[in-house]
Backbone atoms as SQL, in Angstrom:
CREATE TABLE atoms (id INTEGER PRIMARY KEY, chain TEXT, resi INTEGER, resn TEXT, atom TEXT, x REAL, y REAL, z REAL);
INSERT INTO atoms VALUES
  (1, 'A', 1, 'MET', 'N', 2.797, -13.455, -37.820),
  (2, 'A', 1, 'MET', 'CA', 3.602, -14.537, -38.335),
  (3, 'A', 1, 'MET', 'C', 3.406, -15.752, -37.431),
  (4, 'A', 2, 'ALA', 'N', 3.144, -16.906, -38.024),
  (5, 'A', 2, 'ALA', 'CA', 2.879, -18.125, -37.247),
  (6, 'A', 2, 'ALA', 'C', 4.178, -18.706, -36.724),
  (7, 'A', 3, 'LYS', 'N', 4.069, -19.365, -35.568),
  (8, 'A', 3, 'LYS', 'CA', 5.240, -20.019, -34.981),
  (9, 'A', 3, 'LYS', 'C', 5.567, -21.266, -35.763),
  (10, 'A', 4, 'ASN', 'N', 6.833, -21.539, -35.860),
  (11, 'A', 4, 'ASN', 'CA', 7.279, -22.747, -36.532),
  (12, 'A', 4, 'ASN', 'C', 7.296, -23.882, -35.525),
  (13, 'A', 5, 'PRO', 'N', 6.443, -24.920, -35.699),
  (14, 'A', 5, 'PRO', 'CA', 6.383, -26.006, -34.720),
  (15, 'A', 5, 'PRO', 'C', 7.701, -26.759, -34.597),
  (16, 'A', 6, 'THR', 'N', 8.476, -26.812, -35.655),
  (17, 'A', 6, 'THR', 'CA', 9.758, -27.509, -35.608),
  (18, 'A', 6, 'THR', 'C', 10.713, -26.793, -34.658),
  (19, 'A', 7, 'ASN', 'N', 10.760, -25.452, -34.724),
  (20, 'A', 7, 'ASN', 'CA', 11.624, -24.690, -33.832),
  (21, 'A', 7, 'ASN', 'C', 11.173, -24.825, -32.386),
  (22, 'A', 8, 'SER', 'N', 9.874, -24.826, -32.174),
  (23, 'A', 8, 'SER', 'CA', 9.341, -24.975, -30.823),
  (24, 'A', 8, 'SER', 'C', 9.751, -26.318, -30.235),
  (25, 'A', 9, 'SER', 'N', 9.621, -27.362, -31.018),
  (26, 'A', 9, 'SER', 'CA', 10.007, -28.703, -30.565),
  (27, 'A', 9, 'SER', 'C', 11.506, -28.772, -30.313),
  (28, 'A', 10, 'SER', 'N', 12.269, -28.163, -31.187),
  (29, 'A', 10, 'SER', 'CA', 13.724, -28.138, -31.040),
  (30, 'A', 10, 'SER', 'C', 14.124, -27.391, -29.772),
  (31, 'A', 11, 'ASN', 'N', 13.450, -26.264, -29.501),
  (32, 'A', 11, 'ASN', 'CA', 13.741, -25.488, -28.297),
  (33, 'A', 11, 'ASN', 'C', 13.423, -26.282, -27.043),
  (34, 'A', 12, 'LYS', 'N', 12.316, -27.019, -27.062),
  (35, 'A', 12, 'LYS', 'CA', 11.949, -27.835, -25.904),
  (36, 'A', 12, 'LYS', 'C', 13.009, -28.908, -25.656),
  (37, 'A', 13, 'LYS', 'N', 13.494, -29.523, -26.723),
  (38, 'A', 13, 'LYS', 'CA', 14.532, -30.547, -26.574),
  (39, 'A', 13, 'LYS', 'C', 15.803, -29.947, -25.998),
  (40, 'A', 14, 'LYS', 'N', 16.163, -28.764, -26.466),
  (41, 'A', 14, 'LYS', 'CA', 17.359, -28.094, -25.958),
  (42, 'A', 14, 'LYS', 'C', 17.209, -27.757, -24.474),
  (43, 'A', 15, 'LEU', 'N', 16.026, -27.275, -24.104),
  (44, 'A', 15, 'LEU', 'CA', 15.785, -26.947, -22.702),
  (45, 'A', 15, 'LEU', 'C', 15.863, -28.197, -21.828),
  (46, 'A', 16, 'LYS', 'N', 15.298, -29.309, -22.300),
  (47, 'A', 16, 'LYS', 'CA', 15.355, -30.551, -21.539),
  (48, 'A', 16, 'LYS', 'C', 16.795, -31.031, -21.397),
  (49, 'A', 17, 'GLN', 'N', 17.558, -30.924, -22.469),
  (50, 'A', 17, 'GLN', 'CA', 18.965, -31.330, -22.412),
  (51, 'A', 17, 'GLN', 'C', 19.741, -30.451, -21.437),
  (52, 'A', 18, 'GLN', 'N', 19.474, -29.155, -21.448),
  (53, 'A', 18, 'GLN', 'CA', 20.161, -28.244, -20.537),
  (54, 'A', 18, 'GLN', 'C', 19.793, -28.538, -19.096),
  (55, 'A', 19, 'ALA', 'N', 18.507, -28.808, -18.852),
  (56, 'A', 19, 'ALA', 'CA', 18.069, -29.133, -17.491),
  (57, 'A', 19, 'ALA', 'C', 18.730, -30.408, -17.007),
  (58, 'A', 20, 'LYS', 'N', 18.836, -31.389, -17.885),
  (59, 'A', 20, 'LYS', 'CA', 19.493, -32.648, -17.517),
  (60, 'A', 20, 'LYS', 'C', 20.967, -32.396, -17.198),
  (61, 'A', 21, 'GLN', 'N', 21.615, -31.595, -18.018),
  (62, 'A', 21, 'GLN', 'CA', 23.028, -31.272, -17.788),
  (63, 'A', 21, 'GLN', 'C', 23.201, -30.519, -16.474),
  (64, 'A', 22, 'ASP', 'N', 22.309, -29.548, -16.225),
  (65, 'A', 22, 'ASP', 'CA', 22.384, -28.785, -14.980),
  (66, 'A', 22, 'ASP', 'C', 22.219, -29.688, -13.770),
  (67, 'A', 23, 'SER', 'N', 21.279, -30.632, -13.844),
  (68, 'A', 23, 'SER', 'CA', 21.064, -31.513, -12.703),
  (69, 'A', 23, 'SER', 'C', 22.248, -32.440, -12.501),
  (70, 'A', 24, 'GLU', 'N', 22.926, -32.819, -13.574),
  (71, 'A', 24, 'GLU', 'CA', 24.113, -33.659, -13.448),
  (72, 'A', 24, 'GLU', 'C', 25.287, -32.867, -12.879),
  (73, 'A', 25, 'ASP', 'N', 25.315, -31.555, -13.135),
  (74, 'A', 25, 'ASP', 'CA', 26.407, -30.712, -12.655),
  (75, 'A', 25, 'ASP', 'C', 26.293, -30.395, -11.175),
  (76, 'A', 26, 'VAL', 'N', 25.117, -30.536, -10.608),
  (77, 'A', 26, 'VAL', 'CA', 24.914, -30.175, -9.213),
  (78, 'A', 26, 'VAL', 'C', 25.531, -31.240, -8.319),
  (79, 'A', 27, 'ASN', 'N', 26.538, -30.830, -7.568),
  (80, 'A', 27, 'ASN', 'CA', 27.133, -31.699, -6.564),
  (81, 'A', 27, 'ASN', 'C', 26.650, -31.182, -5.237),
  (82, 'A', 28, 'GLY', 'N', 25.712, -31.881, -4.647),
  (83, 'A', 28, 'GLY', 'CA', 25.149, -31.367, -3.419),
  (84, 'A', 28, 'GLY', 'C', 25.156, -32.403, -2.322),
  (85, 'A', 29, 'ASP', 'N', 25.322, -31.892, -1.149),
  (86, 'A', 29, 'ASP', 'CA', 25.227, -32.713, 0.047),
  (87, 'A', 29, 'ASP', 'C', 23.756, -33.030, 0.268),
  (88, 'A', 30, 'PRO', 'N', 23.399, -34.305, 0.348),
  (89, 'A', 30, 'PRO', 'CA', 21.988, -34.656, 0.551),
  (90, 'A', 30, 'PRO', 'C', 21.388, -34.011, 1.809),
  (91, 'A', 31, 'GLU', 'N', 22.195, -33.805, 2.828),
  (92, 'A', 31, 'GLU', 'CA', 21.699, -33.153, 4.040),
  (93, 'A', 31, 'GLU', 'C', 21.297, -31.707, 3.761),
  (94, 'A', 32, 'ILE', 'N', 22.060, -31.034, 2.922),
  (95, 'A', 32, 'ILE', 'CA', 21.738, -29.644, 2.570),
  (96, 'A', 32, 'ILE', 'C', 20.418, -29.604, 1.810),
  (97, 'A', 33, 'TRP', 'N', 20.273, -30.509, 0.825),
  (98, 'A', 33, 'TRP', 'CA', 19.038, -30.542, 0.044),
  (99, 'A', 33, 'TRP', 'C', 17.849, -30.904, 0.927),
  (100, 'A', 34, 'ALA', 'N', 18.056, -31.807, 1.884),
  (101, 'A', 34, 'ALA', 'CA', 16.980, -32.170, 2.816),
  (102, 'A', 34, 'ALA', 'C', 16.589, -30.962, 3.674),
  (103, 'A', 35, 'SER', 'N', 17.584, -30.187, 4.055),
  (104, 'A', 35, 'SER', 'CA', 17.323, -28.980, 4.842),
  (105, 'A', 35, 'SER', 'C', 16.513, -27.968, 4.030),
  (106, 'A', 36, 'PHE', 'N', 16.883, -27.772, 2.758),
  (107, 'A', 36, 'PHE', 'CA', 16.115, -26.873, 1.894),
  (108, 'A', 36, 'PHE', 'C', 14.684, -27.372, 1.745),
  (109, 'A', 37, 'ASP', 'N', 14.541, -28.672, 1.529),
  (110, 'A', 37, 'ASP', 'CA', 13.219, -29.265, 1.375),
  (111, 'A', 37, 'ASP', 'C', 12.370, -29.012, 2.616),
  (112, 'A', 38, 'GLN', 'N', 12.962, -29.215, 3.779),
  (113, 'A', 38, 'GLN', 'CA', 12.245, -28.998, 5.037),
  (114, 'A', 38, 'GLN', 'C', 11.844, -27.525, 5.186),
  (115, 'A', 39, 'SER', 'N', 12.741, -26.625, 4.813),
  (116, 'A', 39, 'SER', 'CA', 12.436, -25.192, 4.910),
  (117, 'A', 39, 'SER', 'C', 11.285, -24.808, 3.985),
  (118, 'A', 40, 'PHE', 'N', 11.306, -25.327, 2.763),
  (119, 'A', 40, 'PHE', 'CA', 10.216, -25.022, 1.827),
  (120, 'A', 40, 'PHE', 'C', 8.892, -25.599, 2.330),
  (121, 'A', 41, 'LYS', 'N', 8.944, -26.758, 2.974),
  (122, 'A', 41, 'LYS', 'CA', 7.720, -27.337, 3.535),
  (123, 'A', 41, 'LYS', 'C', 7.189, -26.465, 4.675),
  (124, 'A', 42, 'GLN', 'N', 8.090, -25.911, 5.483),
  (125, 'A', 42, 'GLN', 'CA', 7.663, -25.010, 6.559),
  (126, 'A', 42, 'GLN', 'C', 6.989, -23.777, 5.974),
  (127, 'A', 43, 'VAL', 'N', 7.599, -23.203, 4.953),
  (128, 'A', 43, 'VAL', 'CA', 7.030, -22.015, 4.311),
  (129, 'A', 43, 'VAL', 'C', 5.648, -22.349, 3.758),
  (130, 'A', 44, 'GLN', 'N', 5.545, -23.481, 3.063),
  (131, 'A', 44, 'GLN', 'CA', 4.268, -23.851, 2.461),
  (132, 'A', 44, 'GLN', 'C', 3.199, -24.054, 3.521),
  (133, 'A', 45, 'SER', 'N', 3.584, -24.626, 4.639),
  (134, 'A', 45, 'SER', 'CA', 2.642, -24.849, 5.734),
  (135, 'A', 45, 'SER', 'C', 2.092, -23.516, 6.260),
  (136, 'A', 46, 'VAL', 'N', 2.965, -22.543, 6.435),
  (137, 'A', 46, 'VAL', 'CA', 2.528, -21.228, 6.922),
  (138, 'A', 46, 'VAL', 'C', 1.648, -20.552, 5.866),
  (139, 'A', 47, 'LEU', 'N', 2.021, -20.657, 4.602),
  (140, 'A', 47, 'LEU', 'CA', 1.208, -20.048, 3.547),
  (141, 'A', 47, 'LEU', 'C', -0.170, -20.706, 3.458),
  (142, 'A', 48, 'ASP', 'N', -0.221, -22.013, 3.636),
  (143, 'A', 48, 'ASP', 'CA', -1.514, -22.712, 3.644),
  (144, 'A', 48, 'ASP', 'C', -2.380, -22.227, 4.807),
  (145, 'A', 49, 'ARG', 'N', -1.752, -22.061, 5.967),
  (146, 'A', 49, 'ARG', 'CA', -2.483, -21.551, 7.131),
  (147, 'A', 49, 'ARG', 'C', -3.000, -20.139, 6.856),
  (148, 'A', 50, 'ASN', 'N', -2.180, -19.321, 6.208),
  (149, 'A', 50, 'ASN', 'CA', -2.606, -17.958, 5.881),
  (150, 'A', 50, 'ASN', 'C', -3.811, -17.966, 4.951),
  (151, 'A', 51, 'ARG', 'N', -3.828, -18.901, 4.008),
  (152, 'A', 51, 'ARG', 'CA', -4.961, -18.999, 3.090),
  (153, 'A', 51, 'ARG', 'C', -6.255, -19.252, 3.888),
  (154, 'A', 52, 'VAL', 'N', -6.178, -20.146, 4.860),
  (155, 'A', 52, 'VAL', 'CA', -7.341, -20.457, 5.707),
  (156, 'A', 52, 'VAL', 'C', -7.737, -19.229, 6.526),
  (157, 'A', 53, 'LEU', 'N', -6.750, -18.553, 7.100),
  (158, 'A', 53, 'LEU', 'CA', -7.033, -17.365, 7.912),
  (159, 'A', 53, 'LEU', 'C', -7.706, -16.277, 7.083),
  (160, 'A', 54, 'ILE', 'N', -7.206, -16.059, 5.886),
  (161, 'A', 54, 'ILE', 'CA', -7.778, -15.022, 5.020),
  (162, 'A', 54, 'ILE', 'C', -9.231, -15.367, 4.680),
  (163, 'A', 55, 'GLN', 'N', -9.493, -16.637, 4.416),
  (164, 'A', 55, 'GLN', 'CA', -10.870, -17.044, 4.127),
  (165, 'A', 55, 'GLN', 'C', -11.776, -16.813, 5.344),
  (166, 'A', 56, 'GLN', 'N', -11.253, -17.132, 6.538),
  (167, 'A', 56, 'GLN', 'CA', -12.032, -16.899, 7.762),
  (168, 'A', 56, 'GLN', 'C', -12.311, -15.411, 7.958),
  (169, 'A', 57, 'VAL', 'N', -11.303, -14.579, 7.748),
  (170, 'A', 57, 'VAL', 'CA', -11.485, -13.127, 7.888),
  (171, 'A', 57, 'VAL', 'C', -12.540, -12.639, 6.901),
  (172, 'A', 58, 'ASN', 'N', -12.461, -13.102, 5.657),
  (173, 'A', 58, 'ASN', 'CA', -13.455, -12.691, 4.653),
  (174, 'A', 58, 'ASN', 'C', -14.860, -13.140, 5.038),
  (175, 'A', 59, 'ASP', 'N', -14.984, -14.386, 5.480),
  (176, 'A', 59, 'ASP', 'CA', -16.294, -14.894, 5.898),
  (177, 'A', 59, 'ASP', 'C', -16.847, -14.093, 7.071),
  (178, 'A', 60, 'ASN', 'N', -15.997, -13.836, 8.055),
  (179, 'A', 60, 'ASN', 'CA', -16.426, -13.057, 9.223),
  (180, 'A', 60, 'ASN', 'C', -16.858, -11.647, 8.820),
  (181, 'A', 61, 'HIS', 'N', -16.093, -11.044, 7.934),
  (182, 'A', 61, 'HIS', 'CA', -16.409, -9.678, 7.498),
  (183, 'A', 61, 'HIS', 'C', -17.751, -9.642, 6.767),
  (184, 'A', 62, 'GLN', 'N', -17.978, -10.624, 5.904),
  (185, 'A', 62, 'GLN', 'CA', -19.230, -10.662, 5.137),
  (186, 'A', 62, 'GLN', 'C', -20.436, -10.940, 6.026),
  (187, 'A', 63, 'SER', 'N', -20.217, -11.647, 7.137),
  (188, 'A', 63, 'SER', 'CA', -21.338, -11.983, 8.025),
  (189, 'A', 63, 'SER', 'C', -21.885, -10.757, 8.763),
  (190, 'A', 64, 'LYS', 'N', -21.043, -9.754, 8.975),
  (191, 'A', 64, 'LYS', 'CA', -21.410, -8.522, 9.686),
  (192, 'A', 64, 'LYS', 'C', -21.855, -8.780, 11.133),
  (193, 'A', 65, 'ILE', 'N', -21.581, -9.956, 11.658),
  (194, 'A', 65, 'ILE', 'CA', -21.918, -10.281, 13.045),
  (195, 'A', 65, 'ILE', 'C', -20.827, -9.687, 13.932),
  (196, 'A', 66, 'PRO', 'N', -21.210, -8.894, 14.938),
  (197, 'A', 66, 'PRO', 'CA', -20.212, -8.212, 15.772),
  (198, 'A', 66, 'PRO', 'C', -19.154, -9.154, 16.374),
  (199, 'A', 67, 'HIS', 'N', -19.571, -10.297, 16.882),
  (200, 'A', 67, 'HIS', 'CA', -18.610, -11.245, 17.469),
  (201, 'A', 67, 'HIS', 'C', -17.568, -11.695, 16.424),
  (202, 'A', 68, 'ASN', 'N', -18.029, -11.939, 15.211),
  (203, 'A', 68, 'ASN', 'CA', -17.115, -12.365, 14.143),
  (204, 'A', 68, 'ASN', 'C', -16.145, -11.251, 13.756),
  (205, 'A', 69, 'MET', 'N', -16.636, -10.033, 13.787),
  (206, 'A', 69, 'MET', 'CA', -15.768, -8.898, 13.452),
  (207, 'A', 69, 'MET', 'C', -14.677, -8.738, 14.519),
  (208, 'A', 70, 'VAL', 'N', -15.021, -8.974, 15.773),
  (209, 'A', 70, 'VAL', 'CA', -14.037, -8.913, 16.861),
  (210, 'A', 70, 'VAL', 'C', -13.013, -10.040, 16.697),
  (211, 'A', 71, 'GLU', 'N', -13.503, -11.209, 16.297),
  (212, 'A', 71, 'GLU', 'CA', -12.610, -12.353, 16.084),
  (213, 'A', 71, 'GLU', 'C', -11.578, -12.069, 14.993),
  (214, 'A', 72, 'ASN', 'N', -11.955, -11.220, 14.042),
  (215, 'A', 72, 'ASN', 'CA', -11.031, -10.881, 12.961),
  (216, 'A', 72, 'ASN', 'C', -9.751, -10.221, 13.472),
  (217, 'A', 73, 'VAL', 'N', -9.839, -9.513, 14.575),
  (218, 'A', 73, 'VAL', 'CA', -8.646, -8.858, 15.127),
  (219, 'A', 73, 'VAL', 'C', -7.572, -9.906, 15.418),
  (220, 'A', 74, 'ALA', 'N', -7.954, -10.969, 16.102),
  (221, 'A', 74, 'ALA', 'CA', -6.990, -12.029, 16.431),
  (222, 'A', 74, 'ALA', 'C', -6.510, -12.750, 15.166),
  (223, 'A', 75, 'LEU', 'N', -7.419, -12.965, 14.220),
  (224, 'A', 75, 'LEU', 'CA', -7.038, -13.643, 12.979),
  (225, 'A', 75, 'LEU', 'C', -6.034, -12.812, 12.186),
  (226, 'A', 76, 'ILE', 'N', -6.273, -11.514, 12.129),
  (227, 'A', 76, 'ILE', 'CA', -5.366, -10.621, 11.392),
  (228, 'A', 76, 'ILE', 'C', -4.020, -10.522, 12.117),
  (229, 'A', 77, 'GLN', 'N', -4.039, -10.540, 13.439),
  (230, 'A', 77, 'GLN', 'CA', -2.768, -10.544, 14.184),
  (231, 'A', 77, 'GLN', 'C', -1.973, -11.821, 13.888),
  (232, 'A', 78, 'GLU', 'N', -2.669, -12.956, 13.819),
  (233, 'A', 78, 'GLU', 'CA', -1.981, -14.202, 13.477),
  (234, 'A', 78, 'GLU', 'C', -1.420, -14.137, 12.063),
  (235, 'A', 79, 'LEU', 'N', -2.194, -13.595, 11.140),
  (236, 'A', 79, 'LEU', 'CA', -1.714, -13.414, 9.762),
  (237, 'A', 79, 'LEU', 'C', -0.444, -12.573, 9.728),
  (238, 'A', 80, 'ASN', 'N', -0.459, -11.484, 10.476),
  (239, 'A', 80, 'ASN', 'CA', 0.701, -10.601, 10.527),
  (240, 'A', 80, 'ASN', 'C', 1.932, -11.343, 11.041),
  (241, 'A', 81, 'GLY', 'N', 1.751, -12.116, 12.105),
  (242, 'A', 81, 'GLY', 'CA', 2.857, -12.900, 12.640),
  (243, 'A', 81, 'GLY', 'C', 3.347, -13.940, 11.653),
  (244, 'A', 82, 'ASN', 'N', 2.409, -14.554, 10.934),
  (245, 'A', 82, 'ASN', 'CA', 2.780, -15.561, 9.938),
  (246, 'A', 82, 'ASN', 'C', 3.561, -14.950, 8.775),
  (247, 'A', 83, 'ILE', 'N', 3.183, -13.746, 8.393),
  (248, 'A', 83, 'ILE', 'CA', 3.914, -13.074, 7.310),
  (249, 'A', 83, 'ILE', 'C', 5.356, -12.816, 7.749),
  (250, 'A', 84, 'SER', 'N', 5.532, -12.389, 8.986),
  (251, 'A', 84, 'SER', 'CA', 6.886, -12.189, 9.510),
  (252, 'A', 84, 'SER', 'C', 7.660, -13.502, 9.534),
  (253, 'A', 85, 'LYS', 'N', 6.961, -14.576, 9.882),
  (254, 'A', 85, 'LYS', 'CA', 7.598, -15.899, 9.917),
  (255, 'A', 85, 'LYS', 'C', 8.053, -16.326, 8.522),
  (256, 'A', 86, 'VAL', 'N', 7.223, -16.078, 7.512),
  (257, 'A', 86, 'VAL', 'CA', 7.574, -16.429, 6.130),
  (258, 'A', 86, 'VAL', 'C', 8.780, -15.613, 5.671),
  (259, 'A', 87, 'VAL', 'N', 8.792, -14.332, 5.991),
  (260, 'A', 87, 'VAL', 'CA', 9.932, -13.481, 5.634),
  (261, 'A', 87, 'VAL', 'C', 11.203, -14.035, 6.270),
  (262, 'A', 88, 'SER', 'N', 11.128, -14.413, 7.525),
  (263, 'A', 88, 'SER', 'CA', 12.280, -14.958, 8.234),
  (264, 'A', 88, 'SER', 'C', 12.741, -16.281, 7.619),
  (265, 'A', 89, 'LEU', 'N', 11.781, -17.148, 7.307),
  (266, 'A', 89, 'LEU', 'CA', 12.131, -18.440, 6.698),
  (267, 'A', 89, 'LEU', 'C', 12.797, -18.247, 5.340),
  (268, 'A', 90, 'TYR', 'N', 12.252, -17.341, 4.516),
  (269, 'A', 90, 'TYR', 'CA', 12.862, -17.076, 3.215),
  (270, 'A', 90, 'TYR', 'C', 14.244, -16.442, 3.363),
  (271, 'A', 91, 'SER', 'N', 14.412, -15.596, 4.348),
  (272, 'A', 91, 'SER', 'CA', 15.717, -14.993, 4.602),
  (273, 'A', 91, 'SER', 'C', 16.740, -16.068, 4.972),
  (274, 'A', 92, 'ASP', 'N', 16.327, -16.972, 5.867),
  (275, 'A', 92, 'ASP', 'CA', 17.215, -18.078, 6.253),
  (276, 'A', 92, 'ASP', 'C', 17.534, -18.969, 5.054),
  (277, 'A', 93, 'LEU', 'N', 16.514, -19.246, 4.241),
  (278, 'A', 93, 'LEU', 'CA', 16.719, -20.070, 3.050),
  (279, 'A', 93, 'LEU', 'C', 17.723, -19.421, 2.108),
  (280, 'A', 94, 'SER', 'N', 17.568, -18.141, 1.897),
  (281, 'A', 94, 'SER', 'CA', 18.475, -17.411, 1.010),
  (282, 'A', 94, 'SER', 'C', 19.904, -17.472, 1.525),
  (283, 'A', 95, 'SER', 'N', 20.065, -17.244, 2.802),
  (284, 'A', 95, 'SER', 'CA', 21.389, -17.280, 3.414),
  (285, 'A', 95, 'SER', 'C', 22.000, -18.682, 3.317),
  (286, 'A', 96, 'ASN', 'N', 21.194, -19.697, 3.641),
  (287, 'A', 96, 'ASN', 'CA', 21.682, -21.073, 3.585),
  (288, 'A', 96, 'ASN', 'C', 22.022, -21.486, 2.161),
  (289, 'A', 97, 'PHE', 'N', 21.205, -21.045, 1.209),
  (290, 'A', 97, 'PHE', 'CA', 21.440, -21.363, -0.194),
  (291, 'A', 97, 'PHE', 'C', 22.756, -20.741, -0.653),
  (292, 'A', 98, 'SER', 'N', 22.949, -19.477, -0.323),
  (293, 'A', 98, 'SER', 'CA', 24.182, -18.788, -0.711),
  (294, 'A', 98, 'SER', 'C', 25.402, -19.448, -0.076),
  (295, 'A', 99, 'THR', 'N', 25.293, -19.778, 1.188),
  (296, 'A', 99, 'THR', 'CA', 26.397, -20.421, 1.893),
  (297, 'A', 99, 'THR', 'C', 26.715, -21.783, 1.284),
  (298, 'A', 100, 'ALA', 'N', 25.680, -22.565, 1.019),
  (299, 'A', 100, 'ALA', 'CA', 25.881, -23.910, 0.475),
  (300, 'A', 100, 'ALA', 'C', 26.574, -23.857, -0.873),
  (301, 'A', 101, 'PHE', 'N', 26.132, -22.957, -1.742),
  (302, 'A', 101, 'PHE', 'CA', 26.726, -22.905, -3.066),
  (303, 'A', 101, 'PHE', 'C', 28.057, -22.182, -3.072),
  (304, 'A', 102, 'HIS', 'N', 28.261, -21.274, -2.145),
  (305, 'A', 102, 'HIS', 'CA', 29.572, -20.652, -2.012),
  (306, 'A', 102, 'HIS', 'C', 30.583, -21.708, -1.573),
  (307, 'A', 103, 'ASN', 'N', 30.199, -22.535, -0.597),
  (308, 'A', 103, 'ASN', 'CA', 31.075, -23.610, -0.130),
  (309, 'A', 103, 'ASN', 'C', 31.305, -24.637, -1.216),
  (310, 'A', 104, 'ASP', 'N', 30.281, -24.921, -2.034),
  (311, 'A', 104, 'ASP', 'CA', 30.419, -25.881, -3.120),
  (312, 'A', 104, 'ASP', 'C', 31.405, -25.371, -4.161),
  (313, 'A', 105, 'ASP', 'N', 31.395, -24.055, -4.418),
  (314, 'A', 105, 'ASP', 'CA', 32.321, -23.470, -5.392),
  (315, 'A', 105, 'ASP', 'C', 33.764, -23.553, -4.918),
  (316, 'A', 106, 'GLU', 'N', 33.972, -23.562, -3.594),
  (317, 'A', 106, 'GLU', 'CA', 35.334, -23.600, -3.057),
  (318, 'A', 106, 'GLU', 'C', 35.922, -25.008, -3.076),
  (319, 'A', 107, 'GLN', 'N', 35.070, -26.040, -3.161),
  (320, 'A', 107, 'GLN', 'CA', 35.568, -27.417, -3.149),
  (321, 'A', 107, 'GLN', 'C', 36.026, -27.789, -4.555),
  (322, 'A', 108, 'PRO', 'N', 37.136, -28.544, -4.638),
  (323, 'A', 108, 'PRO', 'CA', 37.624, -28.975, -5.950),
  (324, 'A', 108, 'PRO', 'C', 36.631, -29.920, -6.608),
  (325, 'A', 109, 'LYS', 'N', 36.492, -29.807, -7.915),
  (326, 'A', 109, 'LYS', 'CA', 35.587, -30.654, -8.682),
  (327, 'A', 109, 'LYS', 'C', 36.343, -31.901, -9.139),
  (328, 'A', 110, 'ASN', 'N', 35.633, -33.020, -9.155),
  (329, 'A', 110, 'ASN', 'CA', 36.211, -34.253, -9.694),
  (330, 'A', 110, 'ASN', 'C', 36.091, -34.223, -11.199),
  (331, 'A', 111, 'SER', 'N', 37.161, -34.511, -11.887),
  (332, 'A', 111, 'SER', 'CA', 37.079, -34.588, -13.345),
  (333, 'A', 111, 'SER', 'C', 37.341, -36.023, -13.752),
  (334, 'A', 112, 'ASP', 'N', 36.444, -36.550, -14.566),
  (335, 'A', 112, 'ASP', 'CA', 36.546, -37.945, -14.989),
  (336, 'A', 112, 'ASP', 'C', 37.291, -38.070, -16.283);
């Protein structure tokens, strides 16, 4: 059965309206949002570094040069440490997110 383009367009409009409403409903402290932004940038930076490390490990492995294979030990150790760092950053983000929104729920809302 073919999709009805009218329903698809209608659904997209509804989703856009809901997203707009959700963004208007968010009462957030700009400092909190800046903190989240900074945390996500830290995570992305570590993930980008991991991408480079993984490529280096793959290149070294494919080269079969003994020195490069030895170098992989240090690269893999750095990767391991970075993975732990990402887990920690995401854990902190989760905790901060929960705290921020829990505190937001406790504050009285302004009604116009």
